[in-house]
N, C-alpha and C positions, 0 to 999 in steps of 0.2 A: 588470478581471482576470477570468479564466475561473473558472467554478464547475461542479464535476463531481460524480461519484459514485464510491465505492469499493464493489465487491461482495464478498461473503463466500462465498455458496453453502453455507449452514449448514442442515442438515436436522434441525430440532427440531420438525417438523410431525407431530403425532400421526396415525399411520395412512397417511402419505403416503410413497410409494416415492421412492427417490433419483431415479429417472428423471423422475417427475412433478415433484419439486421442482426439478430442473434446467430443466425446460421452463418452469415458472411463473417462476423467477428470470430466465430468459432473456427472457421477456415483459416483465419489469420493466426490463431493460436497453434493449430496443427502445422502451418507453415513454419512457425518458430522452430520446431524440432528439425524440419527439413533443411533449414539454413544454418543449423548449428548452435543456436542459443542454449544456454545452460539451464534456465528455469523460466517459469512464468508464474505470475501472481494475479489474483483476482480479489477486488474488494467486495464488500457487501453493501448494497443500497437498495432502497425501496421507493416506489411511488412517484418517481420522477424520471421518465425515459429520456428527456432532454438533458439530463445530467448523467444519470447511470442507472441501469436496471440489472440487478443481480441479486434476487431475493434469497438465493441459496447457493453460495459459491461452493460449498462442499458437494452438492448434487452435480453441479457443472463439472467439478474436478473429477468426480467419478467417471463421468462420460469421456473426458480428455484421457483419463488413465487408460481406458480401454482402447484408445485410438492411437496411443503413442508407445514408444518402447524405451526411450532413454532420458528425455527431458524431465527435469524436476518440476513438480507443480504444486502450488500452495495457496494459501489464503492470505490475502493482503488487504483486509484482514476480516476475521469474524468479529462482529461488533457485539461484544459480550453483554452490555446492559440491555440489549434488545431481546435477549433470550432468557426466559423465565426458569428454564431447567438446565443448569450446567451439566447434569448427568447425561442428558440427551446429546450435548455437544461432544462430551468425552466419548460416548458410544460411537458417534459418527467418525471422530478422528481415529479411534481404535480400528474401525472397519477399513478406513483408507490406509492405515499402517499395514493391515494384513495384505492389501492389494499391492501397495507400492514400496513398503519398507522406507529406506532412506530417500526415495524419490519424492516422498510427500514432505512439504515445508509448511510448518505451522505458524500462523500469525494472528495475533489479537490486536483489537482496537476498541476505542471508546465511543467513537461516533461524535458528530458535530452539528448536524443539521436539526434545528428545533422542530421543523415540520415532520421529519422522520420520527422523532421522539414523540410528538403530539399524536401522530397516527398510530404508533405502537402502544400508546396509553402509558408511557413511562415518563415520569418526571425527569427532565433534563438535569435538574439540580442534584439528582441522586446518582448521576452517571459515574462519578469517580468512585463512590463507595461500591456500586454494583460491579464496576470493572474490577476493582481490587479484590473483592470477595470471589467473584466468579472465577477469575484467573487462578487464584490459589487453589480453589476447589478443583478446577479441571486438571491442574498440574498434579495435585495429590492423587486424584482418581487414576491418571495415567501412570503415576509411579506405582500404585498398589493394586489397581484393578478393582478397588472397593470404593463405593460412594457412601459416605456417612458424615453428614455435616448439618449444622444449624447456625445460621448467621442472621443478621438483621434482615436480609432480603431473600435468602434462599434456605430451604430445609429438605433433607432427604434422610429417610430411615436407612439403616445400613443394608446395602445390597451390593452384589457383585455384578460388574458389567461383562458382557460377552459381545463380540469376542475379546478375550483378555489382551490388554495392550502388550505388545511385544517390547516396548521400552517406554520410559518416561522422558520428560524434557528438562528436568533439573540437571544442569550439567551439560546438556546438549544445545545445539543451536535451534532457537526459535525466535520469532520476531514479535516485536511489540511497538505499535505505532507511537511515535513521539513527535507531536507537532508543537508542544509547549513545554516549558521547563518542568512543570509538574508531571507531565506524561513521561518525559525523560527520566525523571526520578523514579516513576512507577515502573518503567521498563527495567531500570538497573536493579531495583529492589527484588523483581521477579527473576533476575538473571537472564533477561531477554535481550536479544540484539536489537538495537535502535533501528527502526524503519521510519523513513520520513519522505516527504515530497519537497523537491526543490522549488521554492517560491520567493527567495530572497537572495541578495548577494551572497556568494559563498562564504565570505568572512563570518557572516552571522550563523550560517549552518555549521561552520567549523567550531564556533564557540559552543553550540549546542552539543556537538559530538563530544567535545572535551568535558563538558559538564556531566554527560551520561557516563563517559569512561571513568571519570574521577569517582562518581557515586558507585558505579559498578565495582571498582576495585576496592572501595572501602567496605561495601557490604559483603563482597565474595573475594576475599583477599587470595584465596588459593586458585582463583580462576582468571583466565585471560579474556577480556572482551573481544568478541569477534568483529569482522569488518562490517560496519553499518550498511544497511540497504537504503539507497536513495533513488527515488523515481523522479525523472524529469520528462518533459514532453519534448520530443525531438522529431525532426524531419531531416532526411539525408538525401542529398542529390549531388551528382558530379559537378553540377554548375552552381557556383556560389551565389550568383544573383537569383536563380530560380529558388534556390533553397531559402534565401532570405525573404523572398516575396511569399512563398507558401508558409513558412513558419510564422511570419508576422500576421498573415491573414488568419490562420487556423488557431494559433496560440492565442491571439486576442479574442476570437470567438469563444474558445474554451474558457478562458479566465473569466469572461463575462458570465458564463454559465455557472462558474464556481461562486462568484459574488452573489448571483441571484439565488442559487440553491441554498447557500449557507448564510444568507443575509449578512455577508462579510462587511457590508458598509452600514450595518445597523447600530443601534445604541443599546441593545439589550445585554450585550456580553458582560458589561461591568456589573450587571445585576444577577447574573446567572452563576450560581455556586459552581466552582471548579473550572469555569471558563473565562474568568476575569482577564486572563493574559491576552485574549483575543481582542479586547477593547482598544488596545493601543494600535493594532493593525487596522481596525475598522476606522478609528479616528484619523489615521494617516490617509486612508483611501478618501475619506470625506474632505480632507484638507487639500490634497493634491488633484483630486478629481479622478473620475473613472478612466479617461483616456490615458493619463499619466500612469495610473496603476497598471493598466494593461501593458503599457510600454515597458515598465519595470519588470513585470512578469516575463515578457518576451526575452528581455535581455538577460535574464537570470538562467534561462534554459540552455542546453547544450545541443545545438542544431547546426546544420551547414553541410559542407563537403565532409567526406570521411576524415580528412586531415583536421578540419576544424573541430569536429566532434572529439577526435582523439586528443587534440591539444587542450580542449576545455576540461576533459576528464583528467588528463595528466596533471593540469595545474591544480585542480582540486586535490588530487592524491598527494601532490608534493606538499601541500599545506596540511592536509588531514590524515595522511597515511592510507592504509588499505581501505578500499571502498568496493561496494558491489552495486553497480548500476542496475536499475530495473526500469528500462525505458518504456514509456508510453508512445506507441507509434500511430494509434488509430483514436481519433477524437474529433469533436466539433464537426462531424459531417464530411471529414476528408474523404474523397472518393477512394474506394477500396483498391483500385488499381494503383493509385499513388502510394497507399499504405503498403501494398505488397512490394512495390518497387523500392521503397524506402527500406523496408525490412530486409530485403534481399541484399541490398548494398551494405547495410549494417552488419549482416551476417557474414558477408564476404570479406569486408575490409575493416570494419570498425572493431567488432568483437575480437577477432584474433589479435589485434594490436593492443586493445585494452587489457586482455589477459596477461600481457607481458609487463604492463606499467602499474596495474592496480594490485 
């Protein structure tokens, strides 16, 4: 099974400009090919460099395409409700297809931060409808090369896009972010492969995978669900104690940025259409406190020596079956030399072993 990376582009580096951080993070992405990783993914985020800055992941991937030869590169993910014109997204995807063929990986997401929704001028309560409509529209365009639709949120008179898509994704592998039960159902309805972030004990993620698989098989009985993609935040070092110290420090910092960016400890989730499932998690954070929530996040990730990381993923696969790790190695202002050393060790020892067990 393939082993890849998830990038964040988070600038918590003291005294470092956003532009310099972008260049250094891009160097890490290029190193991913050199050390033998199979793929890399990039999310879409806006307006908060301390959490993530990547306003156009398709643009960045086009640059990476020209600098690499082998590694697969993809969107983890395009946040569909933030884009008013699905036809433009389909055009960009088709253009990357022409350059990359099967090296290009497609991923869709719904988005979660209400500040990003506010700044985009999009009602967060409409996100589920917008995602479902836009995803179906884009998949249709990529199947046919023709845009012709009128839905509640989107309208396009009949037109042919160019370059003409070389292939569609219905029946092919593409990703759809599934962090809640309804997003898992949406992914399955589309025929998409589940993509998620590790943030809970694995038993709970296993239950979510099983629910996605069950729905997928019921909606698409002639198809087999592919290995889900899971991103967790890792750090690899030969010394177990050093690995634990570094992981605890930077994972805790990262999780605090997550809670701040998404208002994960807020009370608005239960009142936001389509996001009510997050209220239980927010209430749990309020109940146990931020320090305990951070510790729980740290403990849920796969980090440590190469053997410890291999063991963690092996146990996950023994419970859940085939998986595709998309590890985040750069986050929370971790010095880039530490990131490079961790990635080199993952490429040399962890990834080869995981390909045999996942």
